[in-house]
C-alpha positions in Angstrom: -121.9 25.7 -102.5 -124.9 24.3 -100.8 -125.0 20.6 -100.3 -128.3 19.6 -99.9 -129.7 16.2 -98.7 -132.3 14.2 -96.8 -132.4 14.6 -92.5 -131.5 10.8 -92.3 -128.6 11.0 -94.5 -127.1 14.0 -92.6 -127.8 12.2 -89.2 -125.8 8.7 -90.3 -123.2 10.9 -91.5 -122.6 12.8 -88.2 -122.7 9.4 -86.0 -120.1 8.1 -89.1 -118.0 11.0 -88.4 -118.2 10.7 -84.4 -117.3 7.4 -84.4 -113.9 8.1 -86.3 -113.0 10.7 -84.2 -113.3 8.8 -81.1 -109.7 6.9 -80.4 -109.4 3.3 -79.1 -108.8 2.9 -75.4 -107.8 0.3 -73.2 -108.2 0.5 -69.5 -105.1 0.3 -67.0 -104.7 -0.2 -62.9 -101.9 1.9 -61.3 -101.0 0.0 -57.7 -99.2 2.1 -55.5 -98.2 1.4 -52.3 -101.3 2.5 -50.3 -103.7 3.1 -53.3 -105.3 1.6 -56.7 -106.4 4.0 -59.4 -107.7 3.2 -62.9 -107.2 5.2 -66.2 -108.3 4.9 -69.7 -105.3 5.2 -72.4 -105.3 5.2 -75.7 -103.9 2.2 -78.0 -101.4 4.5 -79.5 -99.8 5.7 -76.0 -96.4 4.6 -75.1 -95.1 3.6 -71.8 -94.0 7.6 -71.0 -97.7 8.5 -71.9 -99.2 6.3 -69.1 -96.0 7.2 -66.7 -96.4 10.9 -67.2 -100.4 10.0 -66.6 -99.8 8.6 -63.3 -97.2 11.2 -62.1 -99.8 13.7 -62.9 -102.3 12.5 -61.0 -99.9 11.6 -58.2 -98.8 15.0 -58.1 -95.2 13.9 -58.5 -92.2 16.1 -60.1 -89.6 13.9 -59.3 -90.1 11.2 -62.3 -86.6 9.7 -62.3 -86.6 7.5 -59.2 -90.1 5.7 -60.0 -91.5 3.5 -63.2 -94.2 1.3 -64.0 -93.8 -2.8 -62.9 -95.6 -5.3 -64.0 -95.0 -9.3 -63.9 -95.1 -11.6 -66.5 -94.1 -15.2 -66.5 -93.0 -15.0 -62.7 -90.4 -12.6 -63.3 -91.2 -8.5 -62.8 -90.5 -6.3 -65.6 -90.3 -2.8 -65.9 -92.7 -0.9 -68.3 -90.4 1.1 -71.1 -90.8 4.1 -71.7 -90.1 4.5 -75.5 -92.4 1.9 -76.6 -96.0 1.1 -77.1 -97.9 0.0 -73.8 -99.5 -2.6 -76.2 -96.2 -3.9 -78.0 -94.7 -5.1 -75.5 -94.8 -8.6 -73.4 -97.4 -7.3 -71.0 -100.2 -9.1 -69.2 -103.0 -10.2 -71.1 -105.9 -9.1 -68.9 -108.3 -6.1 -68.6 -107.8 -3.8 -66.8 -104.0 -4.5 -67.1 -102.2 -4.4 -63.6 -98.4 -2.0 -62.8 -97.1 -1.1 -59.9 -95.9 2.5 -59.6 -92.6 1.9 -57.5 -89.3 3.5 -57.1 -87.1 2.0 -59.4 -83.8 3.8 -58.4 -82.8 5.0 -55.1 -80.9 8.0 -54.0 -77.9 7.9 -52.7 -78.8 10.5 -49.8 -82.0 10.6 -49.0 -82.2 13.9 -47.0 -80.5 15.8 -50.2 -82.2 14.4 -53.1 -85.6 14.1 -52.1 -87.4 17.1 -52.4 -90.7 16.8 -52.4 -93.3 15.3 -49.6 -94.9 12.9 -51.6 -91.6 11.7 -53.0 -90.4 10.8 -49.6 -94.0 9.8 -48.7 -93.6 7.0 -51.9 -90.5 6.2 -50.5 -91.2 5.6 -47.0 -94.1 3.3 -47.9 -92.0 1.2 -50.2 -88.9 0.8 -48.1 -91.0 -0.1 -44.8 -92.9 -2.6 -46.9 -89.3 -3.9 -47.7 -88.3 -4.4 -44.5 -91.8 -6.0 -43.3 -91.4 -8.6 -45.8 -88.1 -9.3 -45.4 -86.8 -8.2 -48.6 -84.4 -5.8 -46.7 -82.6 -7.3 -43.5 -83.0 -5.2 -40.1 -81.5 -5.6 -36.9 -84.1 -6.3 -34.0 -83.1 -3.1 -32.5 -83.0 -1.2 -35.4 -86.8 -2.6 -36.5 -88.2 -1.6 -32.9 -86.9 2.2 -33.7 -87.6 2.1 -37.0 -91.5 1.0 -36.1 -91.8 4.1 -33.6 -91.1 6.5 -36.2 -93.8 4.8 -38.3 -96.4 5.3 -35.3 -95.2 8.4 -35.1 -96.0 9.6 -39.0 -99.1 7.6 -38.6 -100.8 9.0 -35.1 -98.8 12.3 -34.5 -97.5 13.1 -31.1 -98.2 10.3 -28.2 -100.9 11.4 -25.8 -101.1 8.3 -22.8 -105.1 9.1 -22.3 -106.0 8.9 -26.0 -103.3 6.0 -26.8 -104.7 3.3 -24.6 -102.6 0.4 -24.4 -103.6 -2.0 -27.6 -104.2 0.7 -29.7 -101.1 -1.1 -32.1 -102.9 -4.5 -32.3 -103.9 -4.3 -35.9 -100.6 -2.2 -37.1 -97.9 -4.2 -38.9 -94.8 -2.9 -37.3 -92.3 -5.8 -37.1 -91.0 -8.4 -39.6 -92.0 -12.0 -38.5 -88.7 -12.9 -38.4 -88.0 -10.5 -35.4 -91.5 -11.4 -33.5 -90.1 -15.6 -33.9 -86.8 -14.7 -32.9 -87.9 -13.4 -29.5 -90.6 -15.6 -27.4 -92.6 -11.6 -26.1 -96.1 -10.6 -26.3 -97.6 -8.6 -28.5 -98.4 -6.3 -25.6 -94.3 -6.5 -25.0 -93.2 -5.4 -28.2 -96.2 -2.7 -27.9 -94.6 -1.8 -24.6 -91.1 -1.3 -26.5 -92.2 0.5 -29.4 -94.5 2.9 -27.2 -91.4 3.8 -25.4 -89.4 4.7 -28.5 -92.8 6.8 -30.0 -93.1 8.6 -26.7 -89.7 10.3 -27.1 -90.4 11.5 -30.6 -92.9 13.8 -29.5 -93.2 17.2 -31.7 -91.5 15.3 -34.6 -94.1 16.3 -37.8 -94.8 13.1 -40.5 -92.6 14.1 -43.1 -89.9 14.8 -40.4 -90.7 11.2 -39.1 -90.7 9.7 -42.3 -87.4 11.0 -43.4 -85.7 10.1 -40.2 -87.1 6.4 -41.0 -85.5 6.5 -44.2 -82.1 8.3 -42.6 -82.0 5.2 -40.7 -83.0 2.6 -43.6 -80.5 3.9 -45.9 -77.7 3.0 -43.7 -78.7 -0.6 -44.5 -76.9 -3.0 -46.0 -79.3 -4.3 -48.4 -81.1 -1.0 -49.3 -81.9 0.1 -52.7 -79.8 -2.7 -53.6 -81.4 -4.9 -56.9 -80.1 -8.9 -56.9 -79.6 -11.3 -59.7 -78.7 -14.9 -59.9 -75.5 -15.3 -62.1 -72.5 -17.3 -63.1 -68.7 -16.9 -64.6 -69.6 -19.6 -66.6 -72.8 -21.3 -68.6 -73.5 -24.1 -66.7 -73.5 -22.9 -62.9 -75.1 -19.8 -61.2 -73.0 -19.8 -57.9 -73.0 -15.9 -57.5 -75.6 -12.9 -56.9 -75.1 -9.5 -58.7 -76.2 -6.6 -57.1 -77.2 -2.9 -58.6 -77.6 0.1 -56.4 -77.1 4.0 -56.8 -73.7 3.3 -55.9 -72.1 0.7 -58.3 -72.5 -3.2 -58.9 -71.5 -5.4 -56.5 -70.5 -9.3 -56.5 -72.0 -11.7 -54.0 -71.6 -15.1 -52.9 -74.9 -17.2 -53.3 -75.2 -17.1 -49.3 -74.2 -13.8 -48.4 -76.2 -10.9 -49.1 -74.5 -8.2 -46.7 -70.6 -8.3 -47.8 -70.2 -8.0 -51.7 -66.9 -10.3 -53.1 -66.2 -7.8 -55.0 -67.2 -3.8 -56.0 -67.7 -1.7 -59.0 -68.1 1.8 -58.5 -69.4 3.6 -61.1 -66.9 6.0 -61.6 -64.5 3.2 -61.9 -66.4 1.8 -64.7 -65.7 2.2 -68.6 -68.2 0.6 -70.5 -70.9 -2.3 -69.8 -72.3 -4.6 -72.8 -74.6 -7.1 -73.1 -75.2 -10.0 -75.6 -77.7 -12.1 -75.6 -76.5 -13.8 -71.7 -73.4 -12.6 -71.4 -72.5 -9.1 -69.3 -69.3 -7.7 -69.6 -68.4 -4.7 -67.3 -65.0 -3.1 -68.6 -63.4 -1.1 -65.6 -61.6 2.4 -66.4 -58.4 0.9 -65.5 -57.3 -0.8 -69.2 -54.7 -2.6 -67.1 -57.8 -4.1 -64.7 -59.4 -7.6 -65.7 -62.7 -7.2 -67.4 -65.3 -8.8 -65.5 -67.4 -11.4 -67.6 -70.9 -13.2 -66.3 -73.7 -14.8 -67.7 -77.4 -15.2 -66.6 -80.0 -17.3 -66.7 -82.1 -15.9 -69.0 -81.9 -13.1 -72.1 -84.4 -10.9 -70.1 -82.5 -10.8 -66.9 -79.6 -9.8 -68.5 -81.6 -6.9 -70.5 -83.3 -6.3 -67.2 -79.9 -5.7 -65.5 -78.3 -3.7 -68.0 -81.6 -1.2 -68.2 -80.6 -1.1 -64.6 -77.4 -0.2 -64.9 -77.8 2.3 -67.1 -80.7 4.2 -65.3 -78.5 4.2 -62.3 -75.2 5.8 -63.6 -77.4 7.9 -65.6 -78.5 9.4 -61.9 -74.9 8.9 -60.3 -73.5 11.4 -62.9 -76.3 13.5 -63.1 -75.9 14.2 -59.1 -72.2 15.3 -60.3 -73.2 17.9 -62.5 -74.8 21.0 -61.7 -78.6 20.8 -61.4 -80.6 21.6 -63.7 -83.1 24.9 -63.8 -85.7 22.3 -63.2 -84.3 20.8 -60.5 -83.2 24.2 -59.0 -86.7 25.3 -59.1 -87.6 22.2 -57.0 -84.9 22.4 -54.7 -86.1 26.1 -54.0 -89.4 25.5 -53.1 -88.7 22.5 -51.6 -86.6 24.7 -49.4 -89.1 27.2 -49.4 -91.5 24.7 -48.4 -89.8 23.0 -45.8 -88.9 27.0 -44.3 -93.2 27.4 -44.4 -93.7 24.0 -42.7 -90.7 24.7 -40.0 -92.5 27.8 -39.4 -95.7 27.1 -39.4 -94.6 24.0 -37.1 -93.3 26.3 -34.8 -96.1 28.5 -34.8 -98.3 25.5 -34.3 -96.0 24.8 -31.3 -96.4 28.1 -30.0 -99.8 27.9 -30.1 -99.9 24.9 -28.7 -97.9 25.8 -26.1 -100.2 28.9 -25.6 -103.0 26.6 -25.8 -101.9 24.3 -23.1 -100.5 27.2 -20.8 -104.0 28.5 -21.4 -105.4 25.4 -20.5 -103.2 24.6 -17.7 -104.3 28.3 -16.5 -107.8 27.6 -17.3 -107.5 24.4 -15.1 -105.4 26.5 -12.0 -108.1 28.8 -12.1 -111.3 25.9 -11.9 -109.0 24.2 -9.2 -109.1 27.7 -7.3 -112.2 28.3 -8.3 -113.2 24.8 -7.1 -110.9 25.5 -4.0 -112.7 28.8 -3.1 -116.1 27.5 -3.3 -115.3 24.7 -1.0 -113.5 27.5 1.4 -117.1 29.6 1.0 -119.0 26.5 1.5 -116.4 25.4 4.3 -117.0 29.1 6.1 -120.8 28.8 5.8 -120.8 25.2 7.5 -118.3 27.0 10.1 -120.7 30.0 10.7 -123.5 27.6 11.1 -121.7 25.4 13.5 -120.4 28.6 15.3 -123.6 29.5 15.5 -125.0 26.0 16.5 -122.2 25.9 19.1 -123.1 29.5 20.3 -126.6 27.9 21.0 -125.5 24.9 22.8 -122.4 26.8 25.0 -125.6 28.8 26.1 -127.3 26.1 26.8 -124.3 24.3 28.6 -123.7 27.7 30.5 -127.4 27.6 31.9 -126.8 23.8 32.6 -123.3 24.4 34.5 -124.9 27.2 36.3 -127.3 24.7 37.5 -124.6 22.2 38.2 -122.9 24.6 39.7 -126.4 25.2 42.5 -126.3 21.3 42.3 -122.7 21.2 43.3 -122.6 23.7 46.1 -125.5 21.6 47.8 -123.7 18.6 46.9 -120.5 20.0 48.9 -122.3 21.2 51.7 -124.1 17.6 52.2 -120.5 16.1 51.6 -119.2 18.4 54.3 -121.9 16.9 56.9 -121.2 13.6 55.4 -117.4 14.1 55.8 -117.9 14.9 59.6 -120.2 12.0 60.0 -117.7 10.1 58.8 -115.0 11.5 60.9 -117.1 10.2 63.6 -117.7 7.1 62.4 -113.9 6.8 61.7 -113.4 7.4 65.5 -116.0 5.0 66.6 -114.6 2.5 64.4 -111.1 3.1 65.9 -112.2 2.6 69.2 -114.3 -0.5 68.2 -111.2 -1.5 66.5 -108.8 -1.3 69.7 -111.7 -3.3 71.4 -111.8 -6.1 68.9 -108.0 -6.3 69.1 -107.9 -6.5 72.9 -110.9 -9.2 72.4 -108.8 -10.9 69.5 -105.5 -11.2 72.0 -107.8 -12.5 74.7 -108.9 -15.3 72.1 -105.6 -15.8 71.1 -104.6 -16.4 75.2 -107.5 -18.7 75.6 -106.7 -20.5 72.4 -102.7 -21.1 73.7 -104.6 -22.5 77.0 -106.6 -24.7 75.1 -103.9 -25.8 73.2 -101.8 -26.6 76.1 -105.1 -28.3 77.7 -105.1 -30.6 74.7 -101.2 -31.6 75.1 -101.8 -32.3 78.6 -104.4 -34.5 78.5 -103.2 -36.4 75.6 -100.2 -36.7 77.5 -102.5 -38.3 80.5 -103.9 -40.6 77.7 -100.8 -41.5 76.6 -99.4 -42.3 80.3 -102.9 -44.1 81.0 -102.3 -46.1 77.9 -99.1 -47.0 79.3 -100.6 -48.0 82.9 -102.9 -50.6 81.3 -100.3 -52.1 79.6 -98.2 -53.1 83.1 -101.7 -53.8 84.9 -102.5 -56.4 82.1 -99.0 -57.7 82.4 -99.4 -57.8 86.0 -102.8 -59.2 85.8 -101.4 -61.7 83.9 -98.8 -62.7 86.2 -100.8 -62.5 89.3 -103.7 -65.2 87.7 -100.8 -67.3 86.8 -98.8 -67.1 90.2 -102.6 -68.1 91.7 -103.0 -70.8 89.8 -99.9 -72.5 90.6 -100.4 -71.8 94.4 -104.0 -73.6 93.8 -102.8 -76.2 92.2 -100.1 -77.2 95.1 -102.6 -76.0 98.0 -105.1 -77.8 96.5 -104.3 -80.9 94.4 -107.5 -82.6 93.6 -108.2 -79.3 91.6 -106.0 -80.2 89.2 -108.2 -81.9 87.6 -110.3 -78.9 86.4 -109.4 -76.9 83.4 -107.2 -73.9 83.7 -108.3 -70.3 84.2 -109.5 -68.3 80.8 -110.2 -65.0 81.3 -112.9 -64.7 78.5 -114.7 -67.7 79.7 -118.2 -67.6 81.2 -117.2 -69.8 84.0 -115.3 -67.4 85.3 -118.4 -65.6 87.6 -118.7 -68.9 89.7 -115.5 -69.9 90.4 -114.6 -70.5 93.5 -116.9 -67.9 95.0 -116.8 -68.7 98.3 -112.8 -68.7 99.0 -112.3 -65.7 97.4 -114.3 -62.5 97.1 -113.7 -58.9 95.6 -114.8 -56.4 97.8 -116.0 -53.3 95.6 -118.5 -51.2 96.7 -120.9 -50.5 93.2 -121.4 -46.6 95.2 -117.6 -46.4 94.8 -117.5 -47.1 90.8 -120.8 -44.9 90.2 -119.2 -42.2 92.2 -116.5 -42.6 89.9 -118.1 -42.5 87.0 -120.1 -39.4 87.7 -117.2 -37.7 88.7 -115.7 -38.6 85.2 -118.9 -37.9 83.5 -118.7 -34.3 85.3 -115.3 -33.2 84.2 -116.1 -34.3 80.5 -119.1 -32.5 80.2 -117.4 -29.3 82.1 -114.7 -29.7 79.3 -117.4 -30.1 76.7 -119.5 -27.2 77.9 -116.1 -25.0 77.9 -115.6 -25.8 74.4 -119.0 -24.9 73.5 -118.7 -21.6 74.9 -115.2 -21.3 73.4 -116.2 -22.0 69.9 -119.4 -19.8 70.3 -116.9 -17.1 71.2 -115.0 -17.5 68.4 -117.8 -17.2 65.9 -119.0 -14.1 67.6 -115.6 -12.9 67.0 -115.3 -13.8 63.2 -118.8 -12.2 62.9 -117.9 -9.2 64.6 -114.6 -9.2 62.3 -116.6 -9.7 59.2 -119.1 -6.8 60.4 -116.1 -4.6 60.9 -114.2 -5.8 57.3 -117.3 -4.0 55.5 -117.2 -0.9 57.5 -113.2 -0.3 57.5 -112.6 -1.1 53.9 -112.0 2.3 53.1 -109.4 2.6 56.3 -107.3 -0.1 55.1 -107.7 -2.5 57.8 -109.0 -5.6 55.3 -105.6 -7.5 55.1 -105.5 -7.0 58.8 -108.7 -9.0 59.6 -107.4 -11.8 56.9 -104.4 -12.0 59.4 -106.3 -12.3 62.5 -108.7 -14.8 61.1 -105.9 -16.9 59.6 -104.1 -16.9 62.8 -107.6 -18.2 64.8 -108.0 -20.9 62.1 -104.2 -21.7 62.6 -104.7 -22.1 66.3 -107.9 -24.2 66.0 -106.3 -26.6 63.2 -103.2 -27.1 65.7 -105.4 -28.6 68.3 -105.2 -32.8 69.1 -107.6 -35.0 67.4 -109.2 -35.7 70.8 -110.3 -31.8 71.0 -111.7 -31.7 67.4 -113.4 -35.0 68.3 -115.6 -33.0 71.4 -116.0 -30.1 68.6 -118.1 -32.7 66.7 -120.5 -33.1 69.7 -119.3 -37.0 70.1 -119.9 -38.2 73.1 -117.8 -41.2 74.8 -120.7 -43.2 77.1 -118.8 -45.4 79.7 -121.1 -48.0 81.3 -118.9 -48.5 84.5 -122.0 -49.6 86.5 -121.5 -53.2 85.2 -119.7 -55.0 88.4 -116.0 -56.0 88.0 -115.8 -59.6 86.8 -114.1 -62.2 89.7 -110.4 -63.3 89.7 -108.6 -65.3 91.5 -107.1 -63.7 94.2 -104.1 -64.7 96.5 -105.5 -65.1 99.6 -102.7 -63.9 101.3 -103.4 -60.7 100.1 -106.6 -59.0 101.4 -108.3 -55.7 101.3 -107.5 -52.9 102.2 -103.7 -53.9 100.7 -100.8 -52.1 102.2 -99.2 -51.9 98.7 -100.8 -50.2 95.9 -102.3 -52.8 93.0 -103.3 -51.7 89.5 -106.1 -54.0 88.4 -107.0 -53.8 84.6 -110.8 -54.2 84.2 -112.2 -54.7 80.4 -115.6 -53.0 80.2 -117.1 -54.7 77.1 -119.9 -53.0 75.4 -122.5 -54.9 73.2 -123.2 -53.7 69.6 -126.5 -52.3 70.8 -124.6 -49.9 72.9 -122.3 -48.7 70.2 -124.8 -45.2 69.8 -123.3 -43.9 72.6 -119.3 -44.1 71.7 -117.4 -41.4 69.8 -118.2 -41.3 65.9 -114.4 -41.5 65.3 -114.0 -44.8 67.5 -112.3 -48.0 64.9 -114.1 -51.0 64.6 -117.4 -53.0 64.6 -119.4 -55.5 67.1 -118.2 -55.5 70.5 -115.6 -53.2 71.7 -113.6 -52.8 74.9 -113.1 -49.7 76.6 -109.7 -50.0 78.7 -110.2 -48.0 82.4 -106.9 -48.2 84.9 -108.7 -48.7 88.2 -105.7 -48.0 90.9 -106.6 -48.9 95.0 -105.6 -47.0 97.9 -105.3 -47.5 101.4 -108.5 -45.4 102.2 -110.8 -48.4 100.1 -111.0 -45.7 97.3 -110.7 -46.4 93.9 -109.6 -43.9 91.4 -109.2 -43.9 87.9 
């Protein structure tokens, strides 16, 4: 039978048929720990259909550990596998979000987690629970776990690649630990890196497994906590469900349970509304009843208890064929990975050895090139040195000739110096003789100066005595005059300094002195003084000549070691001059004492009984006055200003000759 109709009708019928064939769908977002996926689900799908789709997408075969979790009215709930997705109380959103998480935990991760993807998902979830402080971990264990997490993420530690600060953007430690210790991020990174460097050679799956093996020993690992009460009015306990059984905790202590019920010791668990009953296997034991806050919480506890109990019983039974195949594949995969890791380790070792050998060859090549360069430089230096040595040899030959010529000149100079030395020795001997003569003259002058000083002292003493005798004679003369001539008493007494003395009794007493004798005496004194001054000048000139000769000899005889001896000779001469008396130094300065004796003696009152010449020696003290106009002829070292008296000792002898 052939059906005919218009094309437009056929087209409408085909479109309606396609619409009937296409099922209605809804969007779902699946969120894993490290990724997100979106799927289109049919309206009639059950929870298991969606769960299987996600497991196939992930390549997961160990599906009994996981589930799809969603949050409704602030409470986390697991999607039921035997009911339609849309029939369950799920969030009304598009797309609908589900979290793919581990619902049940293994007792021993190393034995039960067979697939690498299963290990990785458990690792990520447990790590997140530790960082979110849902599982308590000590600070020391957190640092070790963080080092395994870094090893799983970055591989082997390489100090050239993993520079300080490479963990700055990674969350590795719980905030509680960071607050507990006042350490900087650099200090924490240093501690983690110290452990991380020790995990060299560990693959990613091994590092994640080591992380889980440490985490499964923590008290809060794999435990789901629910608030419960033993009566309907108070919530004062916590109920924990894990892979080993059911535990009862106090509200403030989640580490040590007050009471535990292992799965092997539980006979039955019943749930009715908000009440949950645990019946132990021992019928004599007490039945534990508790109440939860909501019926949904009670159902969730019951669901977790059933799932963990089923896994507990499955672990103690013979593995199914599927599990055996998975374990065999896991062993093969581990063996293959182990061989692969060993092969990679060998290749890595060979590559490192090859790199070290290459570096050694490069270093050796560089060393040889350096040695060759140094050899070339040494060859060039040798050539330059040879040329330089040739030039030096030529210069040395010329210098040898010049030295020979200088040696001949030096020999002549040596002979001349020997002759000069002989002359210098003779001159030295003569100079020493002259020095000895000069020292003798100096000694004589010192003695003469001492004698003259003594004579001057005697003259001073005689002058004093003469003045005293003169005073007594004057007094006696006045007394005699008063006795013999009483009429003279009315005249004033005689004063030596009065100008009337020159006219006093000229007719009665005359002093018989001759000016020629005074001039003769003054001439003799002046002659002696001039002779002494002349001798002093000659001696001084002789000393100057000796000093100049000594200085000339010192310049010539420095190399002969006579310098110190000349200094001693000069010192002795200076000391000899330094010990001379003051009057001798006065003559050295050229000071001349001009004594004018041409002035007649003043008239004195003499005793008439005495006459000239006297039989006895009479000493007269004659004061000689010099005015200020005549002071220039005196010595420079004289003391006083204005008029000055020069005291002269005059002695009269029987021959009427006056000596000074």
